[in-house]
Predicted model as a PDB file, atoms N, CA, C, CB and O in Angstrom, pLDDT in the B-factor column:
MODEL        1                                                                  
ATOM      1  N   MET A   1       0.833  -1.200   0.000  1.00 78.00           N  
ATOM      2  CA  MET A   1       0.000   0.000   0.000  1.00 78.00           C  
ATOM      3  C   MET A   1       0.870   1.253   0.000  1.00 78.00           C  
ATOM      4  CB  MET A   1      -0.943   0.004   1.217  1.00 78.00           C  
ATOM      5  O   MET A   1       0.547   2.237  -0.667  1.00 78.00           O  
ATOM      6  N   ALA A   2       1.962   1.219   0.741  1.00 83.00           N  
ATOM      7  CA  ALA A   2       2.849   2.378   0.786  1.00 83.00           C  
ATOM      8  C   ALA A   2       3.465   2.648  -0.590  1.00 83.00           C  
ATOM      9  CB  ALA A   2       3.956   2.165   1.832  1.00 83.00           C  
ATOM     10  O   ALA A   2       3.695   3.801  -0.954  1.00 83.00           O  
ATOM     11  N   ASP A   3       3.730   1.584  -1.352  1.00 86.00           N  
ATOM     12  CA  ASP A   3       4.285   1.776  -2.696  1.00 86.00           C  
ATOM     13  C   ASP A   3       3.289   2.514  -3.585  1.00 86.00           C  
ATOM     14  CB  ASP A   3       4.660   0.419  -3.330  1.00 86.00           C  
ATOM     15  O   ASP A   3       3.672   3.377  -4.374  1.00 86.00           O  
ATOM     16  N   TYR A   4       2.014   2.170  -3.453  1.00 81.00           N  
ATOM     17  CA  TYR A   4       0.991   2.861  -4.232  1.00 81.00           C  
ATOM     18  C   TYR A   4       0.967   4.341  -3.887  1.00 81.00           C  
ATOM     19  CB  TYR A   4      -0.388   2.237  -3.990  1.00 81.00           C  
ATOM     20  O   TYR A   4       0.881   5.190  -4.773  1.00 81.00           O  
ATOM     21  N   ILE A   5       1.043   4.648  -2.594  1.00 79.00           N  
ATOM     22  CA  ILE A   5       0.993   6.046  -2.171  1.00 79.00           C  
ATOM     23  C   ILE A   5       2.234   6.794  -2.669  1.00 79.00           C  
ATOM     24  CB  ILE A   5       0.885   6.145  -0.628  1.00 79.00           C  
ATOM     25  O   ILE A   5       2.125   7.933  -3.124  1.00 79.00           O  
ATOM     26  N   ASN A   6       3.406   6.165  -2.588  1.00 80.00           N  
ATOM     27  CA  ASN A   6       4.630   6.823  -3.060  1.00 80.00           C  
ATOM     28  C   ASN A   6       4.566   7.061  -4.569  1.00 80.00           C  
ATOM     29  CB  ASN A   6       5.871   5.975  -2.707  1.00 80.00           C  
ATOM     30  O   ASN A   6       4.958   8.126  -5.046  1.00 80.00           O  
ATOM     31  N   ASP A   7       4.077   6.078  -5.315  1.00 80.00           N  
ATOM     32  CA  ASP A   7       3.946   6.262  -6.763  1.00 80.00           C  
ATOM     33  C   ASP A   7       2.954   7.371  -7.075  1.00 80.00           C  
ATOM     34  CB  ASP A   7       3.506   4.954  -7.439  1.00 80.00           C  
ATOM     35  O   ASP A   7       3.161   8.162  -7.996  1.00 80.00           O  
ATOM     36  N   PHE A   8       1.865   7.422  -6.295  1.00 73.00           N  
ATOM     37  CA  PHE A   8       0.842   8.433  -6.530  1.00 73.00           C  
ATOM     38  C   PHE A   8       1.395   9.824  -6.239  1.00 73.00           C  
ATOM     39  CB  PHE A   8      -0.401   8.157  -5.665  1.00 73.00           C  
ATOM     40  O   PHE A   8       1.134  10.765  -6.988  1.00 73.00           O  
ATOM     41  N   LEU A   9       2.156   9.959  -5.159  1.00 75.00           N  
ATOM     42  CA  LEU A   9       2.701  11.267  -4.792  1.00 75.00           C  
ATOM     43  C   LEU A   9       3.809  11.699  -5.748  1.00 75.00           C  
ATOM     44  CB  LEU A   9       3.232  11.236  -3.359  1.00 75.00           C  
ATOM     45  O   LEU A   9       4.076  12.893  -5.885  1.00 75.00           O  
ATOM     46  N   SER A  10       4.457  10.738  -6.411  1.00 81.00           N  
ATOM     47  CA  SER A  10       5.550  11.099  -7.308  1.00 81.00           C  
ATOM     48  C   SER A  10       5.045  11.502  -8.694  1.00 81.00           C  
ATOM     49  CB  SER A  10       6.524   9.939  -7.430  1.00 81.00           C  
ATOM     50  O   SER A  10       5.824  11.951  -9.535  1.00 81.00           O  
ATOM     51  N   LEU A  11       3.732  11.341  -8.934  1.00 77.00           N  
ATOM     52  CA  LEU A  11       3.182  11.748 -10.227  1.00 77.00           C  
ATOM     53  C   LEU A  11       3.179  13.269 -10.331  1.00 77.00           C  
ATOM     54  CB  LEU A  11       1.750  11.188 -10.419  1.00 77.00           C  
ATOM     55  O   LEU A  11       3.119  13.960  -9.314  1.00 77.00           O  
ATOM     56  N   PRO A  12       3.242  13.795 -11.552  1.00 83.00           N  
ATOM     57  CA  PRO A  12       3.166  15.252 -11.720  1.00 83.00           C  
ATOM     58  C   PRO A  12       1.793  15.788 -11.322  1.00 83.00           C  
ATOM     59  CB  PRO A  12       3.475  15.637 -13.173  1.00 83.00           C  
ATOM     60  O   PRO A  12       0.787  15.086 -11.430  1.00 83.00           O  
ATOM     61  N   LEU A  13       1.761  17.026 -10.866  1.00 81.00           N  
ATOM     62  CA  LEU A  13       0.511  17.607 -10.371  1.00 81.00           C  
ATOM     63  C   LEU A  13      -0.550  17.701 -11.459  1.00 81.00           C  
ATOM     64  CB  LEU A  13       0.771  18.985  -9.791  1.00 81.00           C  
ATOM     65  O   LEU A  13      -1.733  17.503 -11.183  1.00 81.00           O  
ATOM     66  N   TRP A  14      -0.142  18.003 -12.701  1.00 83.00           N  
ATOM     67  CA  TRP A  14      -1.132  18.147 -13.761  1.00 83.00           C  
ATOM     68  C   TRP A  14      -1.838  16.828 -14.038  1.00 83.00           C  
ATOM     69  CB  TRP A  14      -0.475  18.665 -15.035  1.00 83.00           C  
ATOM     70  O   TRP A  14      -2.909  16.807 -14.644  1.00 83.00           O  
ATOM     71  N   PHE A  15      -1.230  15.716 -13.589  1.00 81.00           N  
ATOM     72  CA  PHE A  15      -1.867  14.411 -13.758  1.00 81.00           C  
ATOM     73  C   PHE A  15      -2.620  14.005 -12.495  1.00 81.00           C  
ATOM     74  CB  PHE A  15      -0.822  13.345 -14.114  1.00 81.00           C  
ATOM     75  O   PHE A  15      -3.684  13.391 -12.572  1.00 81.00           O  
ATOM     76  N   THR A  16      -2.063  14.350 -11.328  1.00 82.00           N  
ATOM     77  CA  THR A  16      -2.655  13.923 -10.063  1.00 82.00           C  
ATOM     78  C   THR A  16      -3.959  14.655  -9.765  1.00 82.00           C  
ATOM     79  CB  THR A  16      -1.673  14.142  -8.928  1.00 82.00           C  
ATOM     80  O   THR A  16      -4.932  14.044  -9.323  1.00 82.00           O  
ATOM     81  N   ILE A  17      -3.975  15.961 -10.005  1.00 87.00           N  
ATOM     82  CA  ILE A  17      -5.151  16.752  -9.629  1.00 87.00           C  
ATOM     83  C   ILE A  17      -6.402  16.331 -10.417  1.00 87.00           C  
ATOM     84  CB  ILE A  17      -4.872  18.243  -9.854  1.00 87.00           C  
ATOM     85  O   ILE A  17      -7.434  16.091  -9.790  1.00 87.00           O  
ATOM     86  N   PRO A  18      -6.371  16.229 -11.744  1.00 88.00           N  
ATOM     87  CA  PRO A  18      -7.577  15.790 -12.450  1.00 88.00           C  
ATOM     88  C   PRO A  18      -7.994  14.378 -12.054  1.00 88.00           C  
ATOM     89  CB  PRO A  18      -7.354  15.853 -13.951  1.00 88.00           C  
ATOM     90  O   PRO A  18      -9.187  14.080 -11.980  1.00 88.00           O  
ATOM     91  N   LEU A  19      -7.021  13.510 -11.799  1.00 88.00           N  
ATOM     92  CA  LEU A  19      -7.333  12.139 -11.401  1.00 88.00           C  
ATOM     93  C   LEU A  19      -8.053  12.141 -10.053  1.00 88.00           C  
ATOM     94  CB  LEU A  19      -6.043  11.281 -11.327  1.00 88.00           C  
ATOM     95  O   LEU A  19      -9.043  11.431  -9.874  1.00 88.00           O  
ATOM     96  N   THR A  20      -7.559  12.931  -9.115  1.00 91.00           N  
ATOM     97  CA  THR A  20      -8.186  12.996  -7.797  1.00 91.00           C  
ATOM     98  C   THR A  20      -9.576  13.613  -7.881  1.00 91.00           C  
ATOM     99  CB  THR A  20      -7.313  13.797  -6.831  1.00 91.00           C  
ATOM    100  O   THR A  20     -10.513  13.127  -7.248  1.00 91.00           O  
ATOM    101  N   VAL A  21      -9.711  14.684  -8.662  1.00 94.00           N  
ATOM    102  CA  VAL A  21     -11.007  15.352  -8.793  1.00 94.00           C  
ATOM    103  C   VAL A  21     -12.028  14.404  -9.416  1.00 94.00           C  
ATOM    104  CB  VAL A  21     -10.876  16.636  -9.643  1.00 94.00           C  
ATOM    105  O   VAL A  21     -13.165  14.319  -8.953  1.00 94.00           O  
ATOM    106  N   SER A  22     -11.617  13.691 -10.470  1.00 95.00           N  
ATOM    107  CA  SER A  22     -12.562  12.784 -11.129  1.00 95.00           C  
ATOM    108  C   SER A  22     -12.910  11.622 -10.209  1.00 95.00           C  
ATOM    109  CB  SER A  22     -11.977  12.256 -12.457  1.00 95.00           C  
ATOM    110  O   SER A  22     -14.046  11.149 -10.210  1.00 95.00           O  
ATOM    111  N   TYR A  23     -11.934  11.156  -9.420  1.00 94.00           N  
ATOM    112  CA  TYR A  23     -12.194  10.047  -8.495  1.00 94.00           C  
ATOM    113  C   TYR A  23     -13.210  10.457  -7.435  1.00 94.00           C  
ATOM    114  CB  TYR A  23     -10.886   9.583  -7.824  1.00 94.00           C  
ATOM    115  O   TYR A  23     -14.172   9.733  -7.182  1.00 94.00           O  
ATOM    116  N   PHE A  24     -12.998  11.619  -6.815  1.00 96.00           N  
ATOM    117  CA  PHE A  24     -13.932  12.057  -5.780  1.00 96.00           C  
ATOM    118  C   PHE A  24     -15.287  12.428  -6.382  1.00 96.00           C  
ATOM    119  CB  PHE A  24     -13.353  13.248  -5.011  1.00 96.00           C  
ATOM    120  O   PHE A  24     -16.326  12.235  -5.750  1.00 96.00           O  
ATOM    121  N   GLY A  25     -15.271  12.960  -7.602  1.00 97.00           N  
ATOM    122  CA  GLY A  25     -16.533  13.268  -8.262  1.00 97.00           C  
ATOM    123  C   GLY A  25     -17.340  12.005  -8.521  1.00 97.00           C  
ATOM    124  O   GLY A  25     -18.553  11.983  -8.314  1.00 97.00           O  
ATOM    125  N   LEU A  26     -16.670  10.961  -8.970  1.00 97.00           N  
ATOM    126  CA  LEU A  26     -17.339   9.695  -9.228  1.00 97.00           C  
ATOM    127  C   LEU A  26     -17.856   9.085  -7.925  1.00 97.00           C  
ATOM    128  CB  LEU A  26     -16.387   8.720  -9.935  1.00 97.00           C  
ATOM    129  O   LEU A  26     -18.982   8.590  -7.870  1.00 97.00           O  
ATOM    130  N   MET A  27     -17.025   9.122  -6.874  1.00 97.00           N  
ATOM    131  CA  MET A  27     -17.460   8.585  -5.582  1.00 97.00           C  
ATOM    132  C   MET A  27     -18.678   9.356  -5.058  1.00 97.00           C  
ATOM    133  CB  MET A  27     -16.304   8.648  -4.554  1.00 97.00           C  
ATOM    134  O   MET A  27     -19.642   8.758  -4.581  1.00 97.00           O  
ATOM    135  N   GLY A  28     -18.620  10.680  -5.152  1.00 97.00           N  
ATOM    136  CA  GLY A  28     -19.741  11.488  -4.690  1.00 97.00           C  
ATOM    137  C   GLY A  28     -21.003  11.221  -5.498  1.00 97.00           C  
ATOM    138  O   GLY A  28     -22.106  11.202  -4.951  1.00 97.00           O  
ATOM    139  N   TYR A  29     -20.838  11.014  -6.808  1.00 96.00           N  
ATOM    140  CA  TYR A  29     -21.991  10.745  -7.669  1.00 96.00           C  
ATOM    141  C   TYR A  29     -22.631   9.412  -7.318  1.00 96.00           C  
ATOM    142  CB  TYR A  29     -21.577  10.758  -9.143  1.00 96.00           C  
ATOM    143  O   TYR A  29     -23.856   9.302  -7.259  1.00 96.00           O  
ATOM    144  N   ILE A  30     -21.797   8.390  -7.084  1.00 95.00           N  
ATOM    145  CA  ILE A  30     -22.320   7.072  -6.726  1.00 95.00           C  
ATOM    146  C   ILE A  30     -23.030   7.133  -5.377  1.00 95.00           C  
ATOM    147  CB  ILE A  30     -21.184   6.027  -6.688  1.00 95.00           C  
ATOM    148  O   ILE A  30     -24.122   6.587  -5.219  1.00 95.00           O  
ATOM    149  N   ILE A  31     -22.401   7.805  -4.395  1.00 95.00           N  
ATOM    150  CA  ILE A  31     -23.017   7.923  -3.072  1.00 95.00           C  
ATOM    151  C   ILE A  31     -24.333   8.702  -3.171  1.00 95.00           C  
ATOM    152  CB  ILE A  31     -22.048   8.619  -2.076  1.00 95.00           C  
ATOM    153  O   ILE A  31     -25.311   8.347  -2.513  1.00 95.00           O  
ATOM    154  N   TYR A  32     -24.362   9.749  -3.979  1.00 94.00           N  
ATOM    155  CA  TYR A  32     -25.590  10.527  -4.144  1.00 94.00           C  
ATOM    156  C   TYR A  32     -26.694   9.679  -4.765  1.00 94.00           C  
ATOM    157  CB  TYR A  32     -25.328  11.765  -5.009  1.00 94.00           C  
ATOM    158  O   TYR A  32     -27.845   9.735  -4.330  1.00 94.00           O  
ATOM    159  N   CYS A  33     -26.341   8.895  -5.783  1.00 94.00           N  
ATOM    160  CA  CYS A  33     -27.336   8.041  -6.435  1.00 94.00           C  
ATOM    161  C   CYS A  33     -27.871   6.996  -5.453  1.00 94.00           C  
ATOM    162  CB  CYS A  33     -26.726   7.349  -7.675  1.00 94.00           C  
ATOM    163  O   CYS A  33     -29.077   6.764  -5.375  1.00 94.00           O  
ATOM    164  N   LEU A  34     -26.952   6.365  -4.702  1.00 93.00           N  
ATOM    165  CA  LEU A  34     -27.402   5.357  -3.740  1.00 93.00           C  
ATOM    166  C   LEU A  34     -28.314   5.976  -2.688  1.00 93.00           C  
ATOM    167  CB  LEU A  34     -26.200   4.686  -3.064  1.00 93.00           C  
ATOM    168  O   LEU A  34     -29.350   5.408  -2.344  1.00 93.00           O  
ATOM    169  N   TRP A  35     -27.924   7.145  -2.177  1.00 91.00           N  
ATOM    170  CA  TRP A  35     -28.722   7.804  -1.157  1.00 91.00           C  
ATOM    171  C   TRP A  35     -30.073   8.239  -1.722  1.00 91.00           C  
ATOM    172  CB  TRP A  35     -27.970   9.009  -0.590  1.00 91.00           C  
ATOM    173  O   TRP A  35     -31.096   8.110  -1.049  1.00 91.00           O  
ATOM    174  N   HIS A  36     -30.085   8.752  -2.953  1.00 87.00           N  
ATOM    175  CA  HIS A  36     -31.305   9.249  -3.571  1.00 87.00           C  
ATOM    176  C   HIS A  36     -32.277   8.105  -3.836  1.00 87.00           C  
ATOM    177  CB  HIS A  36     -30.984   9.988  -4.872  1.00 87.00           C  
ATOM    178  O   HIS A  36     -33.467   8.228  -3.548  1.00 87.00           O  
ATOM    179  N   PHE A  37     -31.786   6.995  -4.381  1.00 87.00           N  
ATOM    180  CA  PHE A  37     -32.673   5.879  -4.719  1.00 87.00           C  
ATOM    181  C   PHE A  37     -33.128   5.138  -3.464  1.00 87.00           C  
ATOM    182  CB  PHE A  37     -31.969   4.908  -5.677  1.00 87.00           C  
ATOM    183  O   PHE A  37     -34.219   4.570  -3.439  1.00 87.00           O  
ATOM    184  N   ARG A  38     -32.299   5.143  -2.429  1.00 84.00           N  
ATOM    185  CA  ARG A  38     -32.694   4.483  -1.193  1.00 84.00           C  
ATOM    186  C   ARG A  38     -33.803   5.253  -0.502  1.00 84.00           C  
ATOM    187  CB  ARG A  38     -31.498   4.332  -0.261  1.00 84.00           C  
ATOM    188  O   ARG A  38     -34.638   4.666   0.186  1.00 84.00           O  
ATOM    189  N   ARG A  39     -33.814   6.558  -0.683  1.00 75.00           N  
ATOM    190  CA  ARG A  39     -34.795   7.400  -0.027  1.00 75.00           C  
ATOM    191  C   ARG A  39     -36.177   7.237  -0.660  1.00 75.00           C  
ATOM    192  CB  ARG A  39     -34.357   8.856  -0.084  1.00 75.00           C  
ATOM    193  O   ARG A  39     -37.191   7.368   0.026  1.00 75.00           O  
ATOM    194  N   CYS A  40     -36.224   6.955  -1.955  1.00 61.00           N  
ATOM    195  CA  CYS A  40     -37.502   6.865  -2.665  1.00 61.00           C  
ATOM    196  C   CYS A  40     -38.348   5.679  -2.192  1.00 61.00           C  
ATOM    197  CB  CYS A  40     -37.255   6.752  -4.163  1.00 61.00           C  
ATOM    198  O   CYS A  40     -39.452   5.468  -2.694  1.00 61.00           O  
TER     199      CYS A  40                                                      
ENDMDL                                                                          
END                                                                             
């Protein structure tokens, strides 16, 4: 796991930032969909 984190931190910022934003956006979208459909 530490190797993954070191590789991730060694990536250039122009690659890391969009990857992180898209990852959290996807996670938030999935959580929102699950919460929304569970509420109905």
